[in-house]
N, C-alpha and C positions, 0 to 999 in steps of 0.2 A: 367810525372811520378808522383812524390810527390811534392805538392806545399802547403806551410804553410805561411799564410799571417796574420800578426798582431794578432797572437793567444795569448790569455790570459787564464790561467788555474789555478784553485783553488783546494785544497784538504783540507777538514775540515775547510772551510772558510778562509784558508790561501792562499794568492796568491803566486804561484810558478813561473809561466811564465807570462811575460808582453810584449805584442806586439812583440812576437817572430816570426821571419821570416826565412824560409829556403826553397830552391828549389833544388831538386835532379832530374836530367835528367836520361834517360834510359842509363844503363851500367856504370853510375858513381858510385864511391865509396867514401863516405863522412865519416868523423869522427868528433865527438864532444868531446871536452875535457873541463875540469874545475874542481875546487875544490870539495871535497866531500860535499854532501848535497846541492848543488847549483841548482839541478833540472834536471840533465841529464836523470835519469831514468823516470822522469815525462814525458819527450818527448816521450820515448818509449811507456809508458802506455797510453798516450793520443792518439798516432797514432793507436794502436791496439784497442782502445775503452774500456779501463777499466772504469767501471761506477763510481769508486771512484774519478776519476779525472774529474772535472767539467769545461767545456769550457764556459767562460763567454763572450767572444767576439772573433772575427776573423774567418778565413776560413781555412779549411783543406780538400784538394782534392787529389785524387789519380786516375790517368788516367781518368780525367774528372768526376769522381764520388765524390759526396759530402759525405765525410766520417762522417760528423756530423749528417747525417740523417740515418746512418747505425749502427747496434749494432756490437759487437765483432765477432759474427758468420758470419755476412754478409761481414765484412772486411776480414776475413780469406778466404772466398770464392773468393774474388777478387785477392787473392794471397799475402797477407801481413803475414809475418811469423816472430815471435820473438823467438830468442834463449836467454832464461833467464840467468841472472847471476847465480842463483841457481835453476836449474830445479827441480820441485816438484816430489815427489814419488806418484804413484797411484797404490797401491797394488791391486792385483786381476784382473787387466785389462792388457792383454798382448799387446805388440807392434803390433802384427799381427791383433788381434781383433780390436783394435782401428783404425788402418790404413785402414783396409778393409771397415769398416763401414763408416769412414770419407770420403774415396775416392769415395765410392758408392754414398754417399750423395752429394758430390761435383760435380761429373760427371753425376749423374743420370743414371749410368750404373752399371750392375753387374760386379764385378772384377773377372776375371778368376783366379782360384787358382794357376794354373801352372805358368802363367806369373807373377803373384804377388810374389810367392815364389822365382822364378828365379831372379827377380829384387832385392828383399830384400837380397838374398844371395850375389849377385854381389856388393851391397852397403856395406855389412858387410866386404867383402874382401877389398874394398877401404879404409874403416875405420880401418882395422886391428882389428876387434872385432869378437868374436866367433859367429857362426851362431845360437847358442842357444839364442842370444839376441832377435831373432825374436819372440820367445815364452816366453820371460821373462816379468814379470810385468813391467809396464812403470817406469823406473828409480829405480825399487825396489831392495834394497840392493846394489846399484851401488856406486862406488866412484865418486868423483867430476869429474874426467876425463872421466869416463865411461858415466856419465850422459850427458856431452857435446857431446860425440860421438853419444850417443843415440838420442839426439836432431837433430844431422846432419843426422842420419838415417831417421828421420821423414822428414827433409828438402828435401832430395833426392827423397823421395816418393811423397811428396806433390807438388814439383816443383813450389815454390812461385816466385813472380815477384819482391817483395820488401822484403829484408832480414834485420832484425834489430838485431844487436849483442850487447847485454848489458854485458860489462865486460867479454868478451869471454875467456880471459886467467885465470879467477878466477877458482881455483881448478885444473888447468892443470899443469902437469910437462913438462919439456922441450920437451921430445919425443912426448907426446900427443899433445902439442901445434903445433908442426911441422906437424903432421898428419892432425889436424883440419884445419890449415891454407891452407895446400895443397888441401884439399877437397873443401874448400870454393872457392879458386881460380879456381879450375877445374870446379866447378859448374858455377861460374860467366862467365868463358870462353865459356861454352857450352850452356848457357841459356840466354835469354833476360831478365836480371834482374838488379836491382840496390841494393846497400848495404849501410846501415847506421850503423856506429860503435860507441859505447860509450866506451871510454878507457882512461887510464892514461899512457899507455905504447907506447912510440914512436917506439920502435923496433917492436911491434906487427903491428902498422900502416904501417911501412915500409914493413913488411912481406906480408901484404895484399894489397900492391900497392895502398894505399889510395892517391887520387888525390886532395881532398879538406879537409882541416882541419879548424875547427871552435872552438872558445872559448866561453863558456857560462858564463855570469856574469850578475847579477842584472836582471835576468829574460829574457835576450835576448842575441843575439850574439854580443860580443864585438869586436872580430877580426876574420878574415878569411884569409887563405893562403894555402900553400901546405905543404909538409912534413918538410920544413925548419922551419915553425912555430912550429911544434911539437918538433923539436930538440931544438929550442930556449927556449921553455917552460921547457924542461927537464933540461936545464942549469940554467935558471933564475927564474922558478916558475911562479905563477900567480899574484904576488903582484903588478907588474907594469901594469897589464891589466886594462883598463878602457873602458867603452862603447864608449867613444868619439874617441878612437884610431882607426887608419886604418892600415891594413896590406895588402901589395900587394901580388900578386901571388907568389913572390919569398921569401915571409916571412919577408921582411924588412919593417921597418916603412916608411910610406910615408909622 
């Protein structure tokens, strides 16, 4: 699925990632934790192909495709999908208009209007959002929670293979977070996909059945484990984390 080897990344001539390594297999759910400003979002932006993030060395492959040779559009065609921390507003372009054009471009086929509308209405029911979202401008006038649900509307329609969730719980109240998590788990259960989550919240990671937890420090992964590692970080913080430390799969120091 996703394989990152010795990746070094700069933005504005400042090195953010240094010899970063991560492997995510099919159906796995991974999470990356770490202090603010450490480079977690840099990982997301590099995977999707944001041109502001310059890869200076290393390899980045997805299902045997060399992502470093592909732009952001081609990576999206392969099935890589990012749910942003703060989804942007695009006034004047409705969800339906964007999705029909994008799906037709992706599949090379005309999208039947009846099937298209039926699927969108079913997804709106899953997300507990009004059917009027179908013809609303993308994230236009929406609250933080509505924007995240709107992103999941896009996710269900595009059916990606790698989902990247950057601070998913940002802007979500308790009820909305439950709906969003339920939908992500349902999608994961019914589709051959993998998930990468960026988060500070151990409870969110538990809700999403995360199997692999990693800690980012000094440009690379300092420790890896399971949910026990996330619980340990919630109690002790990141001060004791060093790149030389090793964490076993049960989250205990080796």
